[in-house]
FIZAPA-368407 format. One record per residue (C-alpha): residue number from 1; x, y, z; residue in three letters. Coordinates in steps of 0.2 Angstrom, whole numbers. Example, Ala and Ser with C-alpha at 12.3 -4.5 7.8 and 13.67 -1.06 7.14 Angstrom:
# FIZAPA-368407
<rec seq="1" c1="62" c2="-22" c3="39" type="ala"/>
<rec seq="2" c1="68" c2="-5" c3="36" type="ser"/>
This chain:
# FIZAPA-368407
<rec seq="1" c1="-28" c2="140" c3="-64" type="met"/>
<rec seq="2" c1="-28" c2="140" c3="-46" type="arg"/>
<rec seq="3" c1="-15" c2="129" c3="-40" type="val"/>
<rec seq="4" c1="-13" c2="122" c3="-22" type="cys"/>
<rec seq="5" c1="5" c2="119" c3="-19" type="leu"/>
<rec seq="6" c1="11" c2="108" c3="-4" type="phe"/>
<rec seq="7" c1="29" c2="112" c3="-1" type="gly"/>
<rec seq="8" c1="30" c2="129" c3="-7" type="ala"/>
<rec seq="9" c1="44" c2="134" c3="4" type="gly"/>
<rec seq="10" c1="55" c2="119" c3="-1" type="gly"/>
<rec seq="11" c1="69" c2="117" c3="-13" type="lys"/>
<rec seq="12" c1="58" c2="112" c3="-28" type="val"/>
<rec seq="13" c1="42" c2="120" c3="-22" type="gly"/>
<rec seq="14" c1="49" c2="138" c3="-21" type="ser"/>
<rec seq="15" c1="55" c2="137" c3="-39" type="val"/>
<rec seq="16" c1="39" c2="130" c3="-44" type="leu"/>
<rec seq="17" c1="28" c2="143" c3="-35" type="ala"/>
<rec seq="18" c1="37" c2="158" c3="-43" type="ser"/>
<rec seq="19" c1="37" c2="149" c3="-60" type="thr"/>
<rec seq="20" c1="18" c2="146" c3="-59" type="leu"/>
<rec seq="21" c1="14" c2="164" c3="-53" type="glu"/>
<rec seq="22" c1="25" c2="171" c3="-68" type="ala"/>
<rec seq="23" c1="15" c2="160" c3="-80" type="ala"/>
<rec seq="24" c1="-1" c2="168" c3="-73" type="gly"/>
<rec seq="25" c1="-7" c2="155" c3="-61" type="his"/>
<rec seq="26" c1="-14" c2="159" c3="-44" type="glu"/>
<rec seq="27" c1="-4" c2="148" c3="-31" type="val"/>
<rec seq="28" c1="-10" c2="145" c3="-14" type="val"/>
<rec seq="29" c1="-1" c2="137" c3="0" type="asp"/>
<rec seq="30" c1="-8" c2="119" c3="3" type="gly"/>
<rec seq="31" c1="-3" c2="119" c3="22" type="arg"/>
<rec seq="32" c1="-12" c2="136" c3="25" type="val"/>
<rec seq="33" c1="-27" c2="135" c3="13" type="glu"/>
<rec seq="34" c1="-29" c2="117" c3="8" type="gly"/>
<rec seq="35" c1="-35" c2="111" c3="-9" type="pro"/>
<rec seq="36" c1="-53" c2="116" c3="-9" type="ala"/>
<rec seq="37" c1="-58" c2="128" c3="-23" type="gly"/>
<rec seq="38" c1="-42" c2="124" c3="-33" type="cys"/>
<rec seq="39" c1="-41" c2="117" c3="-50" type="asp"/>
<rec seq="40" c1="-26" c2="106" c3="-46" type="val"/>
<rec seq="41" c1="-14" c2="102" c3="-32" type="ala"/>
<rec seq="42" c1="5" c2="99" c3="-33" type="val"/>
<rec seq="43" c1="15" c2="90" c3="-19" type="asp"/>
<rec seq="44" c1="33" c2="92" c3="-17" type="phe"/>
<rec seq="45" c1="35" c2="89" c3="2" type="thr"/>
<rec seq="46" c1="41" c2="75" c3="13" type="gln"/>
<rec seq="47" c1="37" c2="57" c3="12" type="pro"/>
<rec seq="48" c1="27" c2="57" c3="29" type="asp"/>
<rec seq="49" c1="16" c2="71" c3="22" type="ala"/>
<rec seq="50" c1="11" c2="65" c3="5" type="val"/>
<rec seq="51" c1="-3" c2="53" c3="9" type="leu"/>
<rec seq="52" c1="-12" c2="66" c3="21" type="ala"/>
<rec seq="53" c1="-10" c2="79" c3="8" type="asn"/>
<rec seq="54" c1="-17" c2="67" c3="-5" type="ala"/>
<rec seq="55" c1="-32" c2="62" c3="6" type="thr"/>
<rec seq="56" c1="-37" c2="81" c3="7" type="ala"/>
<rec seq="57" c1="-35" c2="83" c3="-12" type="cys"/>
<rec seq="58" c1="-45" c2="67" c3="-15" type="leu"/>
<rec seq="59" c1="-59" c2="72" c3="-3" type="ala"/>
<rec seq="60" c1="-60" c2="89" c3="-12" type="ala"/>
<rec seq="61" c1="-60" c2="80" c3="-29" type="glu"/>
<rec seq="62" c1="-44" c2="90" c3="-34" type="val"/>
<rec seq="63" c1="-33" c2="82" c3="-46" type="pro"/>
<rec seq="64" c1="-15" c2="79" c3="-39" type="leu"/>
<rec seq="65" c1="3" c2="79" c3="-46" type="val"/>
<rec seq="66" c1="15" c2="71" c3="-34" type="val"/>
<rec seq="67" c1="34" c2="74" c3="-36" type="gly"/>
<rec seq="68" c1="39" c2="68" c3="-18" type="thr"/>
<rec seq="69" c1="47" c2="51" c3="-16" type="thr"/>
<rec seq="70" c1="50" c2="39" c3="-2" type="gly"/>
<rec seq="71" c1="32" c2="36" c3="2" type="phe"/>
<rec seq="72" c1="19" c2="21" c3="-2" type="asp"/>
<rec seq="73" c1="15" c2="26" c3="-20" type="ala"/>
<rec seq="74" c1="4" c2="10" c3="-21" type="asp"/>
<rec seq="75" c1="-7" c2="17" c3="-7" type="ala"/>
<rec seq="76" c1="-9" c2="33" c3="-16" type="leu"/>
<rec seq="77" c1="-13" c2="24" c3="-32" type="asp"/>
<rec seq="78" c1="-27" c2="14" c3="-24" type="arg"/>
<rec seq="79" c1="-34" c2="29" c3="-15" type="ala"/>
<rec seq="80" c1="-35" c2="40" c3="-31" type="ala"/>
<rec seq="81" c1="-43" c2="26" c3="-41" type="arg"/>
<rec seq="82" c1="-55" c2="23" c3="-27" type="glu"/>
<rec seq="83" c1="-60" c2="41" c3="-27" type="ala"/>
<rec seq="84" c1="-60" c2="43" c3="-45" type="gly"/>
<rec seq="85" c1="-49" c2="58" c3="-45" type="val"/>
<rec seq="86" c1="-34" c2="60" c3="-57" type="pro"/>
<rec seq="87" c1="-17" c2="58" c3="-49" type="cys"/>
<rec seq="88" c1="0" c2="58" c3="-57" type="phe"/>
<rec seq="89" c1="16" c2="53" c3="-48" type="tyr"/>
<rec seq="90" c1="33" c2="54" c3="-55" type="ala"/>
<rec seq="91" c1="49" c2="50" c3="-45" type="pro"/>
<rec seq="92" c1="58" c2="62" c3="-56" type="asn"/>
<rec seq="93" c1="53" c2="76" c3="-68" type="phe"/>
<rec seq="94" c1="69" c2="78" c3="-77" type="ala"/>
<rec seq="95" c1="70" c2="72" c3="-95" type="val"/>
<rec seq="96" c1="87" c2="66" c3="-93" type="gly"/>
<rec seq="97" c1="82" c2="55" c3="-77" type="ala"/>
<rec seq="98" c1="67" c2="48" c3="-86" type="val"/>
<rec seq="99" c1="78" c2="44" c3="-101" type="leu"/>
<rec seq="100" c1="91" c2="36" c3="-90" type="met"/>
<rec seq="101" c1="77" c2="25" c3="-82" type="met"/>
<rec seq="102" c1="72" c2="20" c3="-99" type="arg"/>
<rec seq="103" c1="89" c2="16" c3="-105" type="phe"/>
<rec seq="104" c1="93" c2="6" c3="-90" type="ala"/>
<rec seq="105" c1="78" c2="-4" c3="-93" type="glu"/>
<rec seq="106" c1="83" c2="-8" c3="-110" type="glu"/>
<rec seq="107" c1="101" c2="-11" c3="-106" type="ala"/>
<rec seq="108" c1="97" c2="-24" c3="-92" type="val"/>
<rec seq="109" c1="91" c2="-35" c3="-106" type="arg"/>
<rec seq="110" c1="109" c2="-37" c3="-113" type="ser"/>
<rec seq="111" c1="119" c2="-37" c3="-97" type="phe"/>
<rec seq="112" c1="120" c2="-51" c3="-84" type="pro"/>
<rec seq="113" c1="122" c2="-38" c3="-70" type="arg"/>
<rec seq="114" c1="119" c2="-20" c3="-66" type="ala"/>
<rec seq="115" c1="122" c2="-8" c3="-51" type="glu"/>
<rec seq="116" c1="114" c2="8" c3="-47" type="ile"/>
<rec seq="117" c1="126" c2="21" c3="-39" type="val"/>
<rec seq="118" c1="119" c2="38" c3="-34" type="glu"/>
<rec seq="119" c1="128" c2="52" c3="-25" type="leu"/>
<rec seq="120" c1="118" c2="65" c3="-15" type="his"/>
<rec seq="121" c1="121" c2="80" c3="-3" type="ala"/>
<rec seq="122" c1="119" c2="76" c3="15" type="asp"/>
<rec seq="123" c1="103" c2="85" c3="15" type="thr"/>
<rec seq="124" c1="94" c2="72" c3="4" type="lys"/>
<rec seq="125" c1="80" c2="65" c3="14" type="val"/>
<rec seq="126" c1="76" c2="49" c3="5" type="asp"/>
<rec seq="127" c1="90" c2="37" c3="1" type="ala"/>
<rec seq="128" c1="90" c2="28" c3="-10" type="pro"/>
<rec seq="129" c1="80" c2="41" c3="-20" type="ser"/>
<rec seq="130" c1="64" c2="38" c3="-28" type="gly"/>
<rec seq="131" c1="73" c2="39" c3="-45" type="thr"/>
<rec seq="132" c1="85" c2="25" c3="-40" type="ala"/>
<rec seq="133" c1="70" c2="14" c3="-33" type="arg"/>
<rec seq="134" c1="60" c2="17" c3="-49" type="ala"/>
<rec seq="135" c1="75" c2="13" c3="-60" type="thr"/>
<rec seq="136" c1="78" c2="-3" c3="-50" type="ser"/>
<rec seq="137" c1="60" c2="-8" c3="-52" type="glu"/>
<rec seq="138" c1="60" c2="-5" c3="-70" type="arg"/>
<rec seq="139" c1="76" c2="-15" c3="-72" type="met"/>
<rec seq="140" c1="70" c2="-29" c3="-62" type="gly"/>
<rec seq="141" c1="53" c2="-30" c3="-72" type="ala"/>
<rec seq="142" c1="63" c2="-30" c3="-88" type="ser"/>
<rec seq="143" c1="76" c2="-43" c3="-81" type="arg"/>
<rec seq="144" c1="62" c2="-55" c3="-75" type="ser"/>
<rec seq="145" c1="57" c2="-57" c3="-93" type="thr"/>
<rec seq="146" c1="75" c2="-62" c3="-98" type="arg"/>
<rec seq="147" c1="84" c2="-70" c3="-84" type="ser"/>
<rec seq="148" c1="85" c2="-73" c3="-65" type="gly"/>
<rec seq="149" c1="99" c2="-60" c3="-62" type="phe"/>
<rec seq="150" c1="94" c2="-47" c3="-48" type="pro"/>
<rec seq="151" c1="97" c2="-29" c3="-51" type="ala"/>
<rec seq="152" c1="106" c2="-21" c3="-36" type="ser"/>
<rec seq="153" c1="105" c2="-3" c3="-29" type="ser"/>
<rec seq="154" c1="118" c2="6" c3="-18" type="arg"/>
<rec seq="155" c1="118" c2="24" c3="-12" type="thr"/>
<rec seq="156" c1="132" c2="35" c3="-6" type="arg"/>
<rec seq="157" c1="131" c2="51" c3="2" type="lys"/>
């Protein structure tokens, strides 16, 4: 596959680029070449770049995978649905993080209060992280079906 990668020089993007190439895929730098002619695009950039990158992908009818957090995911969802182009967004791709979100959603049904505490390096761009936000949203949605207790979120650097 020909993969348009936005954020190839970043922390995740650099690992992803080499892994995709080792698997036999052709990786193009989204900033340089754009998504036209690609089979799929992947975005691991900055929150302020996602929607512009997505707009280019949707205009080129290139399906998109987004791992960046801290942007308006609802706007991305609306744009992708309107364009009729597949788009997958995940605030975290780690199996452990996905399971933690699921467990937190289940646990909140049994506990009257919950708190999310996360620790990051000073270089972390979005705080609270997309994972913490998604966990809080899932906990809040689950809790609204059982009680009026709010979930809280706190971030430490």
